ROLUM-379999 format. One line per 5 residues: for each residue z, y, x of N, C-alpha, C. Coordinates in nm, 4 decimals, decimal comma, always signed. Each point is the difference from the previous one (the first is absolute). Example, Ala and Ser with C-alpha at 12.3 -4.5 7.8 and 13.67 -1.06 7.14 Angstrom:
! residues 2
+0,7800/-0,5690/+1,3190/+0,0000/+0,1190/-0,0890/+0,0000/+0,1200/+0,0900  -0,0720/+0,1050/-0,0350/+0,0060/+0,1190/+0,0820/+0,0730/+0,1090/-0,0770
//
This chain:
! residues 110
-1,9753/-0,7721/+3,1445/+0,0771/+0,0596/-0,0871/+0,1515/-0,0039/+0,0628  +0,0571/+0,1224/-0,0232/+0,1398/-0,0046/+0,0670/+0,1112/-0,0408/-0,1196  +0,0978/-0,0726/+0,0537/+0,0977/-0,0562/-0,0946/+0,1353/+0,0352/+0,0390  +0,0509/+0,1279/-0,0488/+0,1138/+0,0344/+0,0958/+0,1214/-0,0911/-0,0669  -0,0044/-0,0532/-0,1179/+0,0964/-0,0584/-0,0679/+0,0115/-0,1448/+0,0371
-0,1154/-0,0500/+0,0494/-0,0046/-0,1521/+0,0130/-0,0329/-0,0849/-0,1048  -0,0262/+0,0793/-0,1130/-0,0241/-0,1017/-0,1110/-0,1401/-0,0725/-0,0180  -0,0829/+0,0715/+0,0555/-0,1400/-0,0795/+0,0132/-0,0102/-0,0972/+0,1033  +0,0653/+0,0119/+0,1152/-0,0200/-0,0843/+0,1183/+0,0932/-0,1355/-0,0394  +0,1195/-0,0084/-0,0617/+0,0733/-0,0743/-0,0291/-0,0723/-0,1015/-0,1028
-0,0827/+0,0388/-0,0773/-0,0529/-0,0920/-0,0621/-0,0910/-0,1244/+0,0624  -0,0400/+0,0404/+0,1140/-0,0809/-0,0934/+0,0767/+0,1055/-0,1214/+0,0633  +0,1128/+0,0420/+0,0370/+0,1225/-0,1011/+0,0344/-0,0418/-0,0469/+0,1556  -0,0887/+0,0466/+0,0799/-0,0118/-0,0460/+0,1281/-0,0109/+0,1306/+0,1050  +0,0379/-0,0357/+0,1087/-0,0261/+0,0961/+0,1103/+0,0811/+0,1319/-0,0138
+0,0108/+0,0971/+0,0961/+0,0731/+0,0999/+0,0057/-0,0128/+0,0930/-0,1364  +0,1141/+0,0114/-0,0745/+0,0103/+0,0840/-0,1235/-0,0770/-0,0693/-0,1241  -0,0317/-0,1332/+0,0181/-0,0491/-0,0870/-0,0746/-0,1516/+0,0270/-0,0043  -0,0911/+0,0516/+0,0826/-0,1327/+0,0240/+0,0011/-0,0634/-0,1215/+0,0677  -0,1010/-0,0367/-0,0599/-0,0686/-0,1050/+0,0317/-0,1648/+0,0407/+0,0303
-0,0781/-0,0472/+0,0798/-0,1472/+0,0248/-0,0100/-0,0822/-0,0336/-0,1359  -0,0702/+0,0700/-0,0497/-0,0930/-0,0302/-0,1230/-0,0968/-0,1045/+0,0561  -0,0340/-0,0978/-0,0620/-0,0964/-0,0800/+0,0268/-0,0722/-0,0526/-0,1117  -0,1015/-0,0848/+0,0078/-0,0779/-0,0412/-0,1018/+0,0903/-0,0887/-0,1011  -0,0363/+0,0212/-0,1360/+0,0706/-0,0771/-0,1055/-0,0341/-0,1308/+0,0083
+0,0962/-0,0934/-0,0036/-0,0166/-0,1444/+0,0067/-0,0200/-0,0628/-0,1198  -0,0018/+0,0710/-0,1145/-0,0192/-0,0615/-0,1215/+0,1247/+0,0050/-0,0923  -0,0136/-0,0679/-0,1164/+0,1276/+0,0015/-0,0832/+0,0310/-0,1406/-0,0099  +0,1348/-0,0262/+0,0073/+0,0532/-0,1450/-0,0013/+0,0857/-0,0235/-0,1419  -0,0387/-0,0917/-0,0795/+0,0811/-0,0399/-0,0956/-0,0307/+0,0649/-0,1292
+0,0416/-0,0441/-0,1126/-0,0131/+0,0496/-0,1156/+0,0518/+0,1501/-0,0245  +0,1203/+0,0001/+0,0665/+0,0590/+0,1362/-0,0202/-0,0380/+0,1236/+0,0538  -0,0952/-0,0204/+0,0986/-0,0899/+0,1116/+0,0468/+0,0844/+0,0649/+0,1384  +0,0943/-0,0798/+0,0528/+0,0493/+0,0545/+0,1096/-0,0871/-0,0551/+0,1367  -0,0128/+0,0909/+0,0859/-0,0708/-0,0498/+0,1251/+0,0912/-0,0897/+0,0733
-0,0847/-0,0883/+0,0815/+0,0641/-0,1133/+0,0548/+0,1062/+0,0618/+0,1040  +0,1285/-0,0461/-0,0146/+0,1042/+0,0393/+0,0781/+0,0459/+0,1459/-0,0071  -0,0429/+0,0668/-0,0807/+0,0511/+0,1307/-0,0241/+0,0665/+0,0181/-0,1318  +0,0744/+0,1140/+0,0062/+0,1044/+0,0151/-0,1194/-0,0954/+0,0367/-0,1205  +0,0470/-0,0246/-0,1259/-0,0608/+0,0311/-0,1149/+0,0095/+0,1347/-0,0179
-0,1134/+0,0499/-0,0806/+0,0165/+0,1520/-0,0255/+0,1210/+0,0329/-0,1028  +0,0523/-0,0777/-0,0674/+0,0961/+0,0113/-0,1130/+0,1424/+0,0037/+0,1188  +0,0080/-0,0827/+0,0705/+0,1157/-0,0051/+0,1136/+0,0061/+0,1339/+0,0637  -0,1078/+0,0347/+0,0530/-0,0274/+0,1272/+0,0871/+0,0497/+0,1149/-0,0796  -0,0437/-0,0053/-0,1210/+0,0125/+0,1231/-0,0803/+0,1576/-0,0084/-0,0338
+0,0378/-0,0854/-0,0317/+0,1618/-0,0055/-0,0521/+0,0879/+0,0604/+0,1523  -0,0468/-0,0689/+0,0959/+0,0836/+0,0268/+0,1285/-0,0153/+0,1613/+0,0363  -0,0999/+0,0501/-0,0160/-0,0098/+0,1359/+0,0037/+0,0439/+0,0801/-0,0948  +0,0037/-0,0422/-0,1190/+0,0784/+0,0778/-0,1020/+0,1343/+0,0084/+0,0203  +0,0554/-0,1177/+0,0578/+0,1357/-0,0059/+0,0279/+0,0559/+0,0845/+0,1071
-0,1180/+0,0266/+0,1045/+0,0354/+0,0739/+0,1047/+0,0018/+0,1570/-0,0598  -0,0927/+0,0501/-0,0736/-0,0278/+0,1269/-0,0427/+0,1604/+0,0222/-0,0789  +0,0338/-0,0895/-0,0950/+0,1305/+0,0141/-0,0679/+0,1219/+0,0286/+0,0984  +0,0088/-0,1051/+0,1037/+0,0873/+0,0366/+0,1092/+0,0056/+0,1373/+0,0724  -0,1290/+0,0420/+0,0161/+0,0134/+0,1558/+0,0590/+0,0275/+0,0996/-0,1137
-0,0362/-0,0395/-0,1380/+0,0439/+0,0831/-0,0980/+0,1769/+0,0104/+0,0085  +0,0504/-0,1185/+0,0035/+0,1641/-0,0114/+0,0076/+0,0585/+0,0644/+0,1218  -0,0660/-0,0072/+0,1037/+0,0469/+0,0556/+0,1080/-0,0132/+0,1461/+0,0033  -0,0871/+0,0528/-0,0588/-0,0138/+0,1596/-0,0139/+0,0878/+0,0398/-0,0932  +0,0285/-0,0590/-0,1097/+0,1066/+0,0354/-0,1163/+0,1285/-0,0276/+0,0712
+0,0403/-0,0890/+0,0835/+0,1288/-0,0051/+0,0739/+0,0230/+0,1093/+0,0816  -0,1011/+0,0329/+0,0714/+0,0121/+0,1259/+0,1020/+0,0305/+0,1018/-0,0530  -0,0900/+0,0462/-0,1101/+0,0269/+0,1196/-0,0694/+0,1348/-0,0021/-0,0551  +0,0559/-0,1164/-0,0733/+0,1224/-0,0007/-0,0516/+0,1135/+0,0251/+0,1125  -0,0153/-0,0749/+0,0945/+0,0804/+0,0399/+0,1227/+0,0104/+0,1172/+0,0600
-0,1087/+0,0651/+0,0000/-0,0079/+0,1645/+0,0429/+0,0755/+0,0617/-0,0917  -0,0197/-0,0178/-0,1237/+0,0456/+0,0923/-0,1213/+0,1692/-0,0213/-0,0137  +0,0363/-0,1088/+0,0332/+0,1433/-0,0295/-0,0254/+0,0725/+0,0162/+0,1440  -0,0580/+0,0480/+0,1041/+0,0479/+0,0228/+0,1368/+0,0179/-0,1342/+0,0813  -0,0323/-0,1006/-0,0344/+0,0461/-0,1260/+0,0815/-0,1278/+0,0036/+0,1083
-0,0892/+0,0750/-0,0006/-0,1095/+0,0092/+0,0931/-0,0228/+0,1522/+0,0510  -0,0267/+0,0276/+0,1147/-0,0430/+0,1286/+0,0213/-0,1230/+0,0144/+0,0793  -0,0714/-0,1206/+0,0023/-0,1357/-0,0090/+0,0666/-0,1134/+0,0305/-0,1187  -0,0479/+0,1424/+0,0056/-0,0818/+0,0541/-0,1009/-0,1338/-0,0483/+0,0375  -0,0245/-0,0057/+0,1338/-0,1421/-0,0553/+0,0320/-0,0096/-0,1422/-0,0405
+0,0931/-0,0683/+0,0171/-0,0125/-0,1453/-0,0430/-0,0168/-0,0247/-0,1409  +0,0765/+0,0934/-0,0758/-0,0366/-0,0184/-0,1503/-0,1448/+0,0427/-0,0464  -0,0419/+0,1137/+0,0794/-0,1235/+0,0473/-0,0439/-0,1321/-0,1229/+0,0542  +0,0377/-0,0546/+0,1290/-0,1027/-0,0842/+0,0496/-0,0013/-0,1556/-0,1041  +0,1299/-0,0064/-0,0713/-0,0197/-0,1201/-0,0644/-0,0524/+0,0465/-0,1562
+0,0202/+0,0986/-0,0250/-0,0654/+0,0471/-0,1196/-0,1743/-0,0017/+0,0121  -0,0186/+0,0645/+0,1296/-0,1554/+0,0039/+0,0275/-0,0567/-0,1461/+0,0007  +0,0649/-0,0931/+0,0658/-0,0609/-0,1325/+0,0043/-0,0111/-0,0622/-0,1291  +0,1074/+0,0139/-0,0749/-0,0210/-0,0586/-0,1585/-0,0945/+0,0699/-0,0556  -0,0151/+0,1174/+0,0061/-0,1220/+0,0767/-0,0811/-0,1365/-0,0458/+0,0573
-0,0068/-0,0147/+0,1453/-0,1386/-0,0412/+0,0265/-0,0204/-0,1406/-0,0297  +0,1010/-0,0836/+0,0065/-0,0118/-0,1409/-0,0285/-0,0405/-0,0138/-0,1445  +0,0568/+0,0747/-0,0792/-0,0168/-0,0165/-0,1472/-0,1560/+0,0680/-0,0350  -0,0520/+0,0963/+0,0565/-0,1246/+0,0597/+0,0024/-0,1005/-0,1132/+0,0426  +0,0075/-0,0713/+0,0987/-0,0688/-0,0990/+0,0416/-0,0008/-0,1160/-0,0862
+0,1002/-0,0301/-0,0454/-0,0185/-0,1152/-0,1176/-0,0598/+0,0476/-0,1397  +0,0189/+0,1176/-0,0389/-0,0590/+0,0726/-0,0787/-0,1634/-0,0045/+0,0141  -0,0277/+0,0465/+0,1137/-0,1448/-0,0144/+0,0298/-0,0659/-0,1375/+0,0014  +0,0730/-0,0992/+0,0359/-0,0436/-0,1376/-0,0136/-0,0176/-0,0393/-0,1306  +0,1115/+0,0403/-0,0961/-0,0129/-0,0296/-0,1189/-0,1196/+0,0408/-0,0862
-0,0304/+0,1386/+0,0466/-0,0989/+0,0562/-0,0732/-0,1476/-0,0508/+0,0508  +0,0012/-0,0523/+0,1153/-0,1303/-0,0701/+0,0628/-0,0275/-0,1420/-0,0921  +0,1096/-0,0563/-0,0118/+0,0123/-0,1343/-0,0849/-0,0601/+0,0161/-0,1229  +0,0572/+0,0986/-0,0701/-0,0397/+0,0538/-0,1206/-0,1453/+0,0211/-0,0247  -0,0488/+0,0727/+0,0975/-0,1353/+0,0419/+0,0018/-0,0927/-0,1341/+0,0108
+0,0468/-0,0734/+0,0783/-0,0944/-0,1082/+0,0099/+0,0243/-0,0916/-0,0979  +0,1053/-0,0098/-0,0602/+0,0207/-0,0760/-0,1503/-0,0972/+0,0384/-0,0944  +0,0032/+0,1459/-0,0096/-0,0879/+0,0571/-0,1044/-0,1396/-0,0017/+0,0267  -0,0239/-0,0113/+0,1466/-0,1502/-0,0077/+0,0232/-0,0359/-0,1602/-0,0325  +0,1028/-0,0870/+0,0322/-0,0334/-0,1437/-0,0341/-0,0208/-0,0194/-0,1600
+0,0766/+0,0618/-0,0671/-0,0296/-0,0062/-0,1632/-0,1138/+0,0250/-0,0414  -0,0836/+0,1116/+0,0820/-0,1173/+0,0575/-0,0739/-0,1186/-0,0785/+0,0438  +0,0137/-0,1202/+0,0986/-0,1050/-0,0903/+0,0464/-0,0194/-0,0871/-0,1269  -0,1548/-0,0086/-0,0299/-0,0264/-0,0677/-0,1220/-0,0314/-0,1372/+0,0394  +0,0520/-0,1170/-0,0563/-0,0311/-0,1393/+0,0358/-0,1273/-0,0725/-0,0853
//
């Protein structure tokens, strides 16, 4: 899967662009559910939420600078806006998948 914004690859934290090979899962460590040595899901999600927020702020600043004349780089403003849009759509997709999984788990009878 292509990751033009680097949002997916950065989650791994190793190798070029943050990519690392996928290997067998080594089990779950601790009561908090974090994999041994890896970041917790919550930490990873918070970090990516902050990154999406940063891209949104950059896009708003670029549009404001373009409108006020402090910037004449139309392509840069468009690119910043498209990056923010793509990052937000990816985040929304992840949120929808998590919600689907949650709803599916709720349906499991114990």
